[in-house]
DRENMI-97478 format. One record per residue: x, y, z of N, C-alpha, C, CB in turn. Coordinates in steps of 0.1 Angstrom, whole numbers, plus 5000, padded with zeros to 4 digits. Glycine has a CB too. Example, Ala and Ser with C-alpha at 12.3 -4.5 7.8 and 13.67 -1.06 7.14 Angstrom:
2
513249435078512349555078513249675078511349555090/512849785071513749895071512950005079514149945057/
//
This chain:
567
678783308505678683358510678883348527677983358504/678183458530679683488542678483418556680283748546/679283358566678883278575678583368586679783178577/677483338596677183388608677983298619675683378610/678983388626679583318639677983238648680383478650/677983128650677583048664677183138674678682978669/677183108682676483198694678083168705674483108701/678383058707679182998713680583068704678882818712/680683068693681983128686681983278690681883098669/681083328687680983508689681083508705679183598683/681083458714681283448727683083468727680583298733/683683338722684683408717685483448714684883418717/685083568704685783648695684983758708685383648674/684683778712683983898721684483888735682183898721/685683778739686383728750687783788746686383568754/687883798733689483828730689383988726690183738717/688383998721688384138719688284238735686884168708/687784188743687884268754689084238764686684268761/689484158762691484078767692384188758691983828759/692484188747692784308735692884418742691584338724/691384508751691884628757692484628767691184708759/693084528775693284498789694684448788692184378795/695084348778696584328778696884298765697084218787/698184278761698884238754699984138748698884288755/699384028761700483958764699383838752700983918786/700383728749699283628737698483558743699983518727/697483528738696283498742696183318737695183608735/695283248744695183088738693783088736695782958749/693382998729691882958725691582818722691383038711/691382758735691082598736689782558726690782548754/689682548719688582488705689082368699688582588691/688082278707688182138697687882118683687382058702/687782038676687981958664686281988658688481778668/685982068650684382078644683882238657683181858646/684782278664684582448669684382538657685882518679/684682498644684882628639686182688641683882718645/687182678642688282738642688682868631689282638643/688382748622688282868607687582988606687382808596/686182958609685483028610686183178621684482948612/685883138635686683248645688283338645686783168657/689283258634690483268631690083398616691183088628/689183358608688283458595687783578601686683378588/686783588616686483688622687483758631685383658629/688683708638689583788640690183878633690183748643/690983828623691283858612690584008605690883728606/689183978603688384118596688284208606686684088589/688184188618688784288628689784388630688984248636/690684298625691984368624691984458613693084278623/691684388597691584438592690484598589691784338587/689884618597688484698590689284768599686584658592/690084808608690384928612691884968610689984928625/692084878597693784948592694584868597694285108596/694384768600695284678606695984558600694684648615/696684478601697184408590697584228604698984538581/696984148591696984028603697683918592695083968611/698383838599699283668592698783558601701483658594/698283468594697783348598698983208598696583338589/699483138610700183098603699782908608701783178605/699582838598699482728596700482608589698582748591/700682508599701782418597701782358582701682298608/700682328571700282238565699682328553699482158574/700082338537699282378530697282358528700082348520/697182238530695782218531694982308540695482098536/695582348556695282438562695382568559695582418570/696682588553696382768546695582788538697382848537/695082688527693882668517692482748521693582498516/692082588536691082608537690982708548690582508537/691582738557691582908564691583028559692682938572/692083038544692283128532690883118531693383098519/690083008525688783048520687883068528688282978513/687883028539687083068551686983248554687882988565/688383308555688083438552687883488540688983498557/687983448530687383508512685983458518688183388491/685383378522683783378524683083488533683483238530/683983558541683583648546683583778542683983638554/683983768528683883918515685183988516682684048519/685883948518687583968514688483908511688183998522/689283938508690383918499691783898502690384008493/691883748506693483718515694583708502693483528527/695783728510696883708503697483538509697883858506/698183468501698683338506700283328503697983228499/700883308512702683328512702783158514703583448527/702583058502703082928507703482878497702182838515/704882798495705482738483704782658481706782698483/704382548486703782428484702382458478703682358498/701982618478700382628467700982748457698482708479/702082748459702882818441702582968445701782778422/702483018461701883148460702783278468700483128465/703083368467704083428477703183608470706383368474/702283608478701583748481701583758490700483788477/701783878497702283988509701884058509703284028512/701284158500700184278499698984318505699884278490/698284208506696984168509696884228524696683988508/695784268533695784338544696084178559693884448544/695584088550695683978556696483878551694683958558/697483788557698283688549698083578558699883718546/697783448548698183298553699283238547697183198551/699983178559700783098555701383048559701183108551/702882948557702882818563704582898569702682638551/704782858580705582898585707382878582705082868595/706982748574708282718565708482798553708382588559/707682878546707482948538708283138543705882928535/707383148551707483258559709383298566706283228572/709483198575710783188577711883198568710983098582/711883118557712383128544712583248536711783058538/711183318537711083448532712083608543709383468532/712483518555712983608564714483618563712583578576/714283488559715883438561716583528549716183248559/716283518537716483568525716183728522715583488517/715483778535715683948532714583978522717383988523/713583858519712083918510711184038520710783738506/710684088509709484158516708584128526708684178509/708283978526707683948535708083958550707383868532/709583968550710083998566709884158568711983958570/709684248560709384418566708584428565709784528563/707384318564705584348567705284438579704784198571/704284488583704384518596703084448597704484678601/702684358606701984258609701284308627703184108607/700284338625699584388638699384248648697784468634/698884158644698284008648698583898640696884008648/699083828650699283698642699183578651700783698634/697983518639697583398648697883268645696283388648/698283198654698583038649697682958651699682978655/697682878643696482778639696982658648696382738620/696882598655697382418658698882478667697782278638/698282608676699582648684700682538693698982748695/699782408698700882328703702082308696700582198705/701982328684703182298677704382368683703082328664/704282548687705382618692706082548702704982738697/707682598696708582548712709182688717710182428709/707682688727708282848730709782868741706782948740/710082758743711482768751712682768744711682638761/712582748730713682748718713782848712713382668707/714682998714713983088707714883058695713883238713/715482978691715682938675714882838666716982888673/713782818675712682718667711982788656711482658677/711482738646710182828638709682908639709282808635/708582878646707682958649708183088662706482858654/709083018668709683138675710683258671710283098685/711383198659712083268652711283378645712783188645/710183318639709083398636708383508640708483348635/707783458651706983518665707883648668707083388680/709383638674710083718679710883818666710983638689/710683768655710983888647710084038642711183828637/708883988643707984048638707784128654706783948630/707684068664707384118679708784228677707483978694/709984208676711084278676710384428672712184198665/710084408658709984448645708784628653708984268632/707984528661706384648669707284708676704884568681/708284678685708784738696709684838691709484658704/710384778679711284908680710785018670712984878676/709585018664708885128653707285128659708985048632/707085088678705985138685704785128677706285258689/704385008674703084998664702584868679703584918642/700784838680700284778681700684608676699584838679/700984548683701384388683700584278690702684368689/699584218687699184108693699683918689697584138691/699383868697699483728691698583668699700883658691/697683528689696483438697696683298689694483518695/696683248699696883098694695583008697698183028701/695282908686694182838687694782648686693082898672/694282628696694382468690693082388701696482388692/692782248698691982158706692782078715691082078698/694282108716694982068723696482098732694882008717/695782148745696282298747697182198752695482448756/698382168754699382078759700782018749698481968764/701781958755702781888744702981798754704281968738/703281668746703681558754702981478762704481598760/703181478772702181368781701181508789703481258796/700781558782699881678789700381778795698981628798/701381818791702281918798701582048796703681938791/701082168799700082258794700682368788699282308804/700482408778701582528773700882638777702082528756/699982648785699282798792699782828803697882808796/700882928809701382948823702483068822702082818830/703083128833703683208835704783228828703683188844/705483058826706783088820706383008805708283008830/704882998796704382978791704683088781703482968797/704683078763704483188756703183258760704483138742/701883158759700883188760700083178779700483098749/700183348781699883318794698483318802700583388798/697283288789696183278796695383208786695583418801/694683118793693683048784692583158780692982898792/691883168776690983328773689683268770691483458758/689883148763688183068762688182928759687083118749/687582828762687082748759686282658751686982768761/686282618743685682488736685482348734685782498730/685182318742685782158745685082048733685182098764/685681898737684981828727683681788729685581728723/683581748744682281728757681081778753682481808771/682181958754680682008750680182018739680282128754/680782028729680882028719679881888713682382058717/679781778719679181698717678381628726679781648712/677881698735676581728742675881848739676781728755/676081928731675381998726674882008707676182108731/675681908705675081858692675781898676673681928693/677281928681677981958671678881898670678382048670/679081778675679881688672679481528673680881728679/679781438666679481298667679981228679679881238656/679281138688679581118699680780948693677881108711/682080968699683180868695682380738702684980908702/682480618697682480508700683480428702681980478695/683780358715685180278712685080128712686380318723/685180068700685079908692685379838700685779868681/685079698701685679588711686179548695684379458724/687279518695688079418684688179288683689379428685/687779248675688179058677689879038671686878938663/690079118663691579068662692279118668692179078651/693679038674694579088684694879228680696078988685/695479268692696479388686697879378681696779488695/698079448675699779398672700979468688700379508652/701779368686702579378695703879478692702879238698/703879618699704779718697705279718709704179838691/705479628718706379658730707579608729705879628742/707979578719709679608715710379768709709979498703/709279818703709679898697709780078711708679888684/711180098708711480198714711580368706712580148720/711580468718711480588716712580648713710880648724/712780748703713980858702714280948713713680958691/715281048709715481148721714381238715717281228723/713781238707712081338704711581258709711181378688/711381168713709781088718709181018708708481188723/709481008699708780938689709580828682708281028680/708680688683708880568679710080538666707480518676/710980468670711880438658711480418645712580318660/711680418637710980398628711880268618710680538623/712580208624713380068620712579978634715580078620/712180028645711879928653710379908651712179948668/709880048641708080008640707979888627706880198634/709179928616709179818607709079688611710079808600/710179638619710779538630708779438631711679658651/708979528641706679488648706279478634705379688660/705779538624705279508616705379398606705279588613/706879378602707379258596706979128603708779258597/707179138616706678998621705278998626707478958633/704379108618703079088620702379108607702679168630/702679068600702179118585700779008580703679098571/700878938587699378838583697878908595699878628588/698278948609697978998613696779128609698878988618/698079218600697679338592696479288586698779398582/696879168577695179148564694379048576695579008540/694379048587693278998596692379138600693978928611/693079238602692979368606691879408599694079448605/692479418585691679508577690579378571692679608563/690579278571689279208567688279298577689379028571/688879268588687979338601686879428596688879438611/688179498597687479658591686879648576688779778589/686979608570685979608559684679528558686479578549/684479448568683179418573682779518584683079278578/683179588589682879708592682279808585683879748595/682679838575682379918566680979868555683679928560/680979758553680179648544679179688557680879448542/679079668569677979648581676979808575678979658603/677779898565676580058568677780148573674980028586/679180188579679880288580680180308568680880278587/680780468564680880508556682380528551680280598558/683180508557684780598552686080548564684580828555/686580498564687780468572689080548573688180358568/689280618582690980648585691680538592691180788596/692680518585693580388588694980478589693480238574/695380468602696680548608697680418603696680578629/698580408597699780268598701180338602699980158581/702280248602703180228610704280328601703380068614/704480288590705080328580704680348567705780248579/705580348553704680388546704780218540704980538537/705380148543705779998535704479928544707779908538/704179968559702879948562701479968557702879978570/701280088549700380178540700180038531701280338532/701180018525701079918516700379758515702179918514/700979728527700379588535698779628542701679548549/698579738541696979798546696279768534696779968550/696779788521696179808507695979698504696979868497/696879558503696979428498695479378502698379348503/695179428513693579348518692279428516693579308535/692779528510691779648508691079658493692479788510/689279618493689079658481689779708471688379728482/689679698459690179728447689479868445689879608435/690179998443689980098434688780188448689180028417/689280208460688280198470689080258483687680028472/690680248484691780268491692880378482692280128494/693080448491694080528486695080568498693380648479/696180638497697680628504697680738506698980578498/698480808516698780948517699680968526697781038519/700881028519701881038531702981168530702680898531/703681238537704181318535704381358521704881298542/704881258513705681248501704681308488706181078498/703781278492702381328487702181458480701581348497/701781478468702181628464700581678468702781648445/701181808471699281888471698081838462699382058465/698381868457697481888441696881648439699481978419/697581608441697281448442696581448457698981338440/697181458467696181488480694581558478696981608489/694781688472693381718471692581668462693181838471/692981578453692281498445691881328454693281488430/692681298460692381208471690881218476693281228482/691581368485690381408494689081418487690581548501/688981468474687481528467686981378466687581608448/687481268457687081118457686781068473688481018450/687581078485686681048495685581108501687281028503/685281218495684381328496683281268490684781448489/683281268479682381138469682381038471682681098457/682280978480682080838484682680708474680580838484/683980818469684980688459685780608470686380768447/686580668477687580628484686780588497688680738485/686980458505686580468518687580418521685380418524/688580428523689580388527690680498529689880298518/691180588539692480628537693480618545692580728536/694780518541695580508549696580578544695780398552/697080608559698280738563699080688571697780878572/700480798571701080708581701180908593703180598572/700180958597699781008609699881188600700880968626/699481178588699681308580698281348579700481298566/697481288584695881308583695381348593695081208581/695981378603695681428621694781608618697881468635/695081648609694381798613694281848600695381918623/693481978601693381998584692481938573694481938578/691681868576691081708569689681778576691881498576/688781808561687481808566686681688556686781988565/686281548562685681438556684781378566686781338550/683481508568682381448577681781328575681481528579/681981268562681481158558681980998567681881158542/683181058562684380908573683680888588686680988579/683280798590682880758607683880638614681280688606/685180668607685980508615687080538612685580328608/688080508626689280548626690080468633689480668630/690980438627691280268630692780308632690780128617/693780268645695080298647695680158646695380368661/696680168637697380068638699180068641697180018626/699280178644700380238647700480318664700480328633/701380258669701480328680701980478682702080258688/701480558692702080658687702080728703701280738674/703380818709703880868722702980988727705380908721/702581058710702081228713700481148716702281388696/699881198726698581218730697981338718698581278747/698581408715697981528705697781448695698781658700/698781398690698081288677697181228676698581188674/697081158690696081018692694881128693696380868709/694481218697692981308705692881358686693381508723/694081378679693681458668692981338657695081558661/693581268655693381148647691981118650694281018650/691481088667690281038666688881168664690380948680/689381308663688881398661688681408646689581468668/688981328636688881328622687481288623689981238614/687081198628685781118624684581168631685980958628/684481288637683681338652682681428643684781428666/683181518631682481598624680781548624683081598610/679881608624678681598619678681568605678081708622/677581468602676881448589675881358587677781418579/674981388582673581348574673681178577673681398556/672981148592672680978590673980928601672980908569/674781028602675980948609675580978626677781028604/675380848630674880828642676280848657674180668641/677280768648678380818660679480768645678380698682/680480758660682180758652682880678660683080898652/683280588650683980418656685380468654683480238643/685780418667687380408670687680278674687880508682/688780188667689380118661690880108667689080148648/691080048678692880118684692979918683693180258709/694279908675694979798666696079828677695279808647/696679888688698179978689697879938702698580168683/697079958712696979958723697280088729697579858727/696980238722697180368724696180378739696780478709/695080348735694180378748694880368758692880298751/695880228760696380208773697180328778697280098772/698180308767699080388766698880548772699380378753/697980588771697580728771696380718782697080778755/695980608791694680628796695080688813693780468794/696080738814696380818828696180988822698480768837/695780988810695781158807694081168808696481208788/693981278816692681348819692481458808692681408833/691981318795690881408784689981388784690881418772/688981428778687181418775687281258769686381568762/688181268755688181168743688580998751689781228730/689681018760690280918768689180868778691580978775/688780958785687880948792686580858789687681058795/686280888779684880848773685180688771684480948757/686680688768687380528763687380428772688880528759/687680488780687780428797686480388801688280548809/685080428796684080378803683780288799683280428805/682880148807682780028809681880048794682079958825/682179888787680579918775679979808778680779918756/678879738770678079688768678579568769677479718760/679379518763680079368764680679328776681279368755/681379458786681779388795681079358805682579428799/682079298818681179248829681879278840680879098828/681379208854682279238867683879198865681679158880/684079068855685479018859686279098850685678848856/685679238844686779278836687279388842686479288823/685979448857686379548859686479508882685179668848/687279438882687479388895687579508907688779318893/688779578902689179648912687879788916690879708907/688379838929687479918937688580068936687179838954/688080158935688580278939687780318952688580378927/688680378964687980378978687380558979689380328993/687780618967687680738968686380758959688980838965/686080718951684780748943684080618936685180858930/684180468943683480388939683680298930682780428938/684380368921683780298906684780218903683480398892/684380078897685279968894685979978879684579818896/687179948885688679948874689179818869690080018881/689779828857689779708852691779688858689179708833/691779548859693479508863694379598856693979348857/694479648843694979698839695479898841694379648831/694879928845694080078855695480108865692180028869/695980208858697080258866696480378875698380308857/695180428869694980558877693280538875695780728871/692480518881690880538884690180588870690580678896/689380518866688780628851687680658858688180548832/687380668874685780768878685880888874685480788895/684680948877684881108876684281168890683981168862/684381258899684081368906684181488901684581358914/682881538902682081668898682681708886682281788908/682481608878682981638859684381608861682681828850/685381578871686681548874687181448867686881538885/688181388864688681338863689481198880689181428855/689081148881689081128904690781078899687480918917/691281168910692781158910693481038921693281318914/692680948918692980808927694480718913690680668928/695080698921696380598912696080468920698380648915/696080378909696680208917698480208916695980008904/698580298905700580258907700480418902701880098894/701680468904702180578909703580598915701380628917/704380768910705380788917705380908922706280758911/705980938932705581098937706781198931705781098956/706581288928707381398923707881468934706581478915/709381448934710281468947710581668946712181358945/709381718937709581878942708081888955709382018925/707181848946706281898952705381738955705582018943/705781618954705281518962703881478955705081578978/703281528941702181528933702481388935701981608918/701481278931701281188925700981188910700581148931/701981118902702081128892702080928881703381218894/701680958872701680808867703180788863700580778855/703580618866704680578867705380618857704680478870/705080618842705680638833705880808829705080538824/705280888836705481018833706881068832704981078843/707281198824708181258823708281368830708281258813/707181428832707581538842706281588850708281668834/706281628860705481638872703981688863706181748885/702781678867701781718863701181848871700881608862/701781838882701481938886702582098883701381878899/703582028887704582158886705882178875705282168898/705182028870706682028857707781948862707482188855/707981968869709681898874709981808864709881798890/711481778868711181648855711481508867712881658835/710781388863710581298869711581208865709481258868/712181178852712981068850714181168843712280928841/715481078850716581158841716581138825717981098846/717181268816716781218805718381168804715981318794/719581188811720581128808721180988809721181198811/719780898824719780778831719980648819718280768841/719680698807719980598794721280568790719380638781/721780688794723380688788724180568794724180828791/723780578806724580528818724080388821724280628831/723380358812722580218820722980098811720480238821/723979988815724279918810722979808798724979868820/723379728790722779628783722879518794723379598769/721979458802721979328803721879188794721179348809/722979118791722778978786721478928791723978888791/720378848779719278758779719678628783718678758765/718878578790719178418792717578348790719978378811/717378268777716278168780716478038785715678148771/715378018792715777918802714477788803715978018819/715077678798714577558799713277498809715677518801/712477498814711677488827711777338827710077548828/712277248835711877118839710977088843712577058845/710777188859709677188867709777298879709577048873/708577278879707777428893707477378905706077508889/707777468913707277428928706877578931708477358940/705677568938704677678942704377668961703077648932/704777748966704177738980703977868985704977648991/702777898997702578029002703478039017700878049002/703778129021704178159034703478259041705278199034/703178279053703178399057704178529062702578379064/703578669057704678789056704978799075703578979046/706078739079706078819093705478759103705478969093/704878889108703478829119702878899117703278819134/702478919102700878959095700578839091700679069083/699078849087698178729082698278719065696378759087/699278799059699278879049699978719038700379059052/699578659029700678579024701578619012700178469021/702578539015703878579003703378418993706378579013/703378448980703278368970704878358966702178438958/705378228963706778168959706878078951707578108969/707278118941707677998928709477998926706778058909/709377818924710877768922710877738908711477628932/711177768899711777688890712877648880711277688886/712877488882713877448879714477398863713877358886/715477468858715777448848717277428842715177518845/717277368830718677298828719677378829718877228816/719377548829720477618827720577688841720377708814/719677608851719777708866718677738873720177858864/718477778885716877768893716477908889716777738912/715677988890715278088890713778098897715478118878/713778198906712578208917711878368915713178188935/710378348918709678488919709378448932708178538908/708778588939707778588952707078748951708778568970/705578698956705278828957704678848969704478868946/704578968970703679008984702479058984704079108992/701279068994700179048994699579189001699978929000/700579239008700279329022700079479012701979339038/699579509005698779678998697879638990699879798988/697079728984696379708969697579678958695479858964/698679778960699079788948700379648948699679958945/700079588957701379478957700579338952702279448976/698879358957697779248953697679268939696179258960/697579398933697779438911698979368911698079668902/699979368914701079318905700479138909703179378911/700979098918700778938920699378868909700378928938/697978968906696978938900697678918884695679048902/697979038885698779048862699978968862699579268853/701178948870701878828868702078708871702578828869/701278708881700878568884700178468885700978558889/698678538888697478468891696278468877696778538907/697078528870695878548854696578488846695478708846/698078448851698778368839698778228846700378428834/698478188850698778038864697677968865699278078882/696578078868695577978873694177978862695178028890/693577878858692477848849691177978850691977688853/690777988863689978128866690378228881688378078866/691078268874691878388879691178478888692378458868/689578518884688978608892688278568905688078678885/688378408903687778318914688278368931688478148911/689678398927690878408935690978578938692078338927/690078658933690878778930690678838948689978898914/689278808952689278868966689478778977688078948968/690678688970690678618985692378638984689878408987/693378748980694278698976695478778984694178708961/694678819000694778889011695178779019693478969015/694478659016693778559027695078449024691778499024/695678399035697078259033695878159027698078179052/694878129036694278029031693877989020693678019034/693178139014692978109000693878128988691978178997/694978168992696378158985696377978982697878238997/696677908992696877788998695477658986696377829018/694977748986693877658978693777708962692177668985/694277858959694977848947695677798941695177888944/696777778948697577668943697877508940698177688947/696377498953695777358949694777338940695377278961/694377388929693477448923693977358910693577618923/692877278908693077188895693577298881691377108892/694277198877694977288862695877418868693277368850/696577428875697577458877698677508861697877358886/698777598860700077588847701477648853699577708832/702277578844703677628844704277628831704377548853/704877768832705877828817706777678813707378008823/706777708800707577608795709077658794707077548783/709077798791710177888792710277998799710577928781/711478028805711678158813712478238801712578128829/712378388802713578478796713778548807713378568784/714878568812715678628822716678748818716378528829/717378778826718778888830719278828842718479078833/720278848844720878828860721478968865722278718861/721278958878721179018886723079058893720078958894/723079178898724479218905725179078908724379308919/724479008921724978828922724978758918724778738928/724478738907724578628891723478568895726078508887/722378618901721178528903720078568889720478558918/719278438883718678498873717178598878718378378863/717178678869716278748877714978758864716978908882/713978718865712878708857712178798850712278678863/712178798835711278878827710178828822711778908818/710178738814708678728809708678548811708478798791/707578508812706878328809706178318803706278248818/706778208793706078158781705578068782706578138771/704478038782703577918784703077868770702177948793/702677728767702777658755701477598758704177558752/
//
């Protein structure tokens, strides 16, 4: 049965039609999960076919190929599918849906698919294109068909759709130096939620501790190293079981189903051990297409309540029944994190909200990004107290947590640009999050990618603390106090000092000293720039002293404190 586009979907289609008359450069549609990208794609390809043109839709996996082709066929048209995973290589139809792997392989082998004259190429989830690498999979396909059109002089257009129009840490894929020169239409997550097309996400407070992935490193491609992830998981096997028990309690309390994002394949099995029998299934990149389809069918019917995966269920999965998303893996990719959350935002009868549980501290990891879903997560919850948000932003007067690097407030529906901790761009002097690799304004490089190659590994020392001495001194001729600590250890003495003459320095003092050593740290938060207040703090009962210190040594052979261990 043919679907009629919603009003906003028709507006998107009309805008593209108008721009096709005015320009030939690639156009981007920013369409969030639940916006109905499959129908928009189908309607654009129908426009193409009705005037005798040919269209190709590229999608990264076979599930999405099948989904998009089905949406097109519902509009009373017959699509061709060119996908090895679906055991189909049909290229004769006016419109073809395929994976870039299969299409590129056909071009390499000089098969008929490489000689087809496509007038329109649509790329679903187009943020996966590497526009500056002409040897990359998508670009080889686009350049191949683009050259054909130029040489034989026929009409050729490119349209991309994605709900995450950025790479890495929110680097836009639209601009004069990018493949997509303009964002022709936007259907945002927040707009869809506000207008009743998506379920509102709720970011739950977890009672079980988060898994510690702080020792995990990223590889040259920006992904966490598999070996590091497995080591971290092995150290937290008991914690994984406790998390699963909490998740079962959540489902038993009225939720319908949960996506579980695990760290490794072995971690998937660990998760499954603590889940009810015959109610879970594991999906990985090795799961055959037919088996995956059966698992998803069982999940739609409510037989499977827990879908465990290693980052393969982030796109192309339509399971509106599921209303819980649990992250047990860290991800450096904001795209994957937002897409994973998006899996549970689709509407379903009786579904009032979508619960997101983050056991891997991804919200803290991506909290500096101006994304509607992340911004929603940063809002205070009913169980939060004033002590949880002690820092005032003097730009918008919003209170922020002690972990905040950027204010969570909004000004004119935009994320506040006030940073508590930042680094300046050497090119345009824009403030950026301290972990950013590229400037959010001009895309200039902020971290030298070769810096790690020249960095020497510092030996680590574990010191046993015998006693500690704490004192306060004024900073020069000012009234600002400096907090000092001397730790007498068997292996030698270690020192630390904290200044209080700026908001940033007081933030560091509060996080690295006050919270660790003082019984009621919030009592002294407002007195940190007061000499007498800090003396009262050090004289307060119950002052804690660490039992061990983890240190390195500086160039002068002095101990440099890295971590304090309290018993």
